[in-house]
C-alpha positions in Angstrom: 5.5 -40.6 -41.0 4.2 -41.5 -37.5 2.9 -38.7 -35.4 0.9 -38.5 -32.0 1.1 -36.9 -28.7 0.9 -37.8 -25.1 0.1 -35.9 -21.8 2.5 -37.2 -18.8 1.1 -37.2 -15.3 4.5 -35.8 -14.0 7.7 -34.5 -14.9 10.6 -36.7 -15.8 12.6 -38.4 -18.4 10.9 -41.2 -20.4 12.3 -43.7 -22.8 9.8 -44.0 -25.7 9.7 -47.0 -27.9 8.3 -46.4 -31.5 7.8 -49.9 -33.4 7.0 -50.2 -37.1 6.0 -53.8 -38.3 5.8 -54.8 -42.1 2.7 -56.9 -42.1 4.1 -58.8 -45.2 7.4 -59.9 -43.8 6.8 -59.5 -40.0 9.8 -57.5 -39.9 9.9 -55.0 -37.0 12.2 -51.9 -36.4 12.3 -50.0 -33.4 13.5 -46.6 -32.5 14.2 -45.4 -28.9 13.9 -41.5 -28.6 14.0 -39.8 -25.1 11.3 -37.3 -23.8 12.4 -35.2 -21.1 9.2 -33.5 -19.8 9.2 -30.4 -17.4 6.4 -29.6 -15.1 4.0 -26.7 -15.8 5.7 -24.3 -13.1 5.4 -20.9 -12.1 8.4 -19.9 -9.9 8.4 -16.7 -7.7 10.9 -14.7 -5.9 9.7 -12.1 -3.3 11.1 -8.5 -3.4 12.0 -6.4 -0.3 9.5 -3.7 0.0 9.9 -0.3 2.1 6.7 1.9 2.5 5.6 4.7 4.7 2.3 4.6 6.7 -0.4 6.8 5.3 1.3 7.0 1.7 0.7 4.8 -1.2 3.4 2.2 -2.2 3.2 1.3 -5.7 5.9 -1.2 -6.9 7.2 -4.5 -7.7 6.5 -7.1 -4.8 7.8 -10.3 -6.6 9.5 -11.6 -9.7 8.8 -15.0 -11.6 9.3 -17.2 -14.4 7.0 -19.9 -16.1 7.9 -23.1 -17.7 5.9 -25.9 -19.4 2.6 -24.7 -21.1 2.2 -21.9 -18.7 2.5 -18.6 -20.4 2.8 -15.2 -18.8 -0.3 -13.9 -20.6 -2.5 -16.3 -18.6 -1.5 -15.2 -15.4 -3.3 -13.4 -12.6 -1.9 -12.4 -9.1 -3.2 -11.7 -5.7 -1.1 -9.8 -2.9 -1.7 -10.2 0.8 -0.1 -7.3 2.2 0.5 -8.5 5.8 -1.9 -6.2 7.6 -5.2 -8.1 6.8 -5.7 -6.7 3.4 -5.6 -8.5 -0.1 -5.6 -6.8 -3.3 -5.2 -7.9 -7.0 -1.8 -7.5 -8.4 -0.7 -6.7 -11.9 1.4 -9.1 -13.9 3.8 -7.5 -16.4 6.1 -9.4 -19.0 9.8 -8.7 -18.4 11.0 -11.0 -21.2 10.5 -14.6 -22.6 8.7 -16.3 -19.7 9.7 -13.9 -17.1 7.4 -11.3 -15.3 7.0 -8.9 -12.4 4.0 -8.8 -10.0 3.4 -5.2 -8.7 0.6 -3.6 -6.5 -0.5 -0.7 -4.8 -1.4 -0.5 -1.1 -1.5 2.1 1.7 -0.6 1.0 5.1 -2.3 2.5 8.1 0.5 2.0 10.5 4.2 1.4 10.7 5.5 -1.8 11.4 7.1 -5.0 9.8 4.6 -6.8 7.6 5.3 -10.0 5.5 3.8 -9.8 2.0 2.6 -13.1 0.3 2.1 -13.1 -3.5 0.0 -15.9 -5.1 0.2 -16.3 -9.0 -2.4 -18.5 -10.8 -2.9 -19.2 -14.4 -6.0 -20.2 -16.4 -5.4 -24.0 -15.9 -5.0 -23.6 -12.1 -1.4 -23.8 -12.0 -0.3 -21.8 -8.9 2.5 -20.7 -6.9 2.8 -18.6 -3.6 5.7 -16.8 -2.0 6.1 -15.1 1.3 8.6 -12.6 1.4 10.7 -11.2 4.4 8.9 -8.6 6.7 8.7 -5.4 4.7 9.6 -2.3 6.5 6.6 0.0 6.9 8.1 3.3 8.3 6.5 6.0 10.5 5.0 8.9 8.6 7.2 11.9 9.2 6.6 14.6 11.6 7.2 18.4 10.5 6.9 21.5 12.1 3.9 23.6 10.8 4.5 26.7 12.8 6.3 28.1 15.8 6.8 31.6 17.2 8.9 32.7 20.2 7.8 36.1 22.0 10.8 37.4 24.3 9.9 39.1 27.4 11.5 40.4 30.5 13.3 37.4 32.0 10.8 35.0 30.2 9.8 33.7 26.9 6.7 32.0 25.6 6.7 29.6 22.8 3.7 28.3 20.4 4.6 25.3 18.1 2.5 23.1 15.7 3.4 20.0 14.0 1.7 17.8 11.4 2.0 14.1 11.1 1.3 12.3 7.8 -0.1 9.4 9.8 -3.8 9.4 9.2 -4.5 7.4 12.6 -2.3 9.5 14.7 -3.8 10.5 18.0 -2.6 13.0 20.7 -1.3 10.1 22.9 1.1 8.9 20.2 3.4 12.0 20.8 5.2 13.6 23.7 7.1 17.1 23.4 9.9 18.7 25.3 11.5 22.1 25.0 15.1 23.0 25.8 15.2 26.6 26.5 18.8 26.8 25.8 20.0 28.2 29.2 21.3 25.0 30.4 
């Protein structure tokens, strides 16, 4: 029995030559196995994200797969949310050699922010993917209260609203009233 191992510097198909020589007769026999070596790889696919400003998004931002000696259990993830904030992601196995990257983030403002996800294993194999711009919706406005007090040929109105946008200021809003008489 002949055994051994070898580490290749890059992926590819290699023709191996195994030679055995009889030291008494000098006869040599050879075998020619072929080794197809795959790279240690982490492949990522971004996921489209829809969030609402001021509310926590919690979900999958990328899916992925691994090959070679990379295993899902050795992965860690980092998510750049496109608004200047980066957090650690959670890597969850979804099957043999496949995984999801998820995270939680609260956007301060509405807009379109491209999320980048980086996944690294313990041997510093890594992959980064940037998804299409995610949609961060404006937080909804809701009426808090309103009252109408009718009078002689006049009416007065008081109305209040709330906005889930934690950064909303009075200059962000305009109001109009249609009194209903044309």
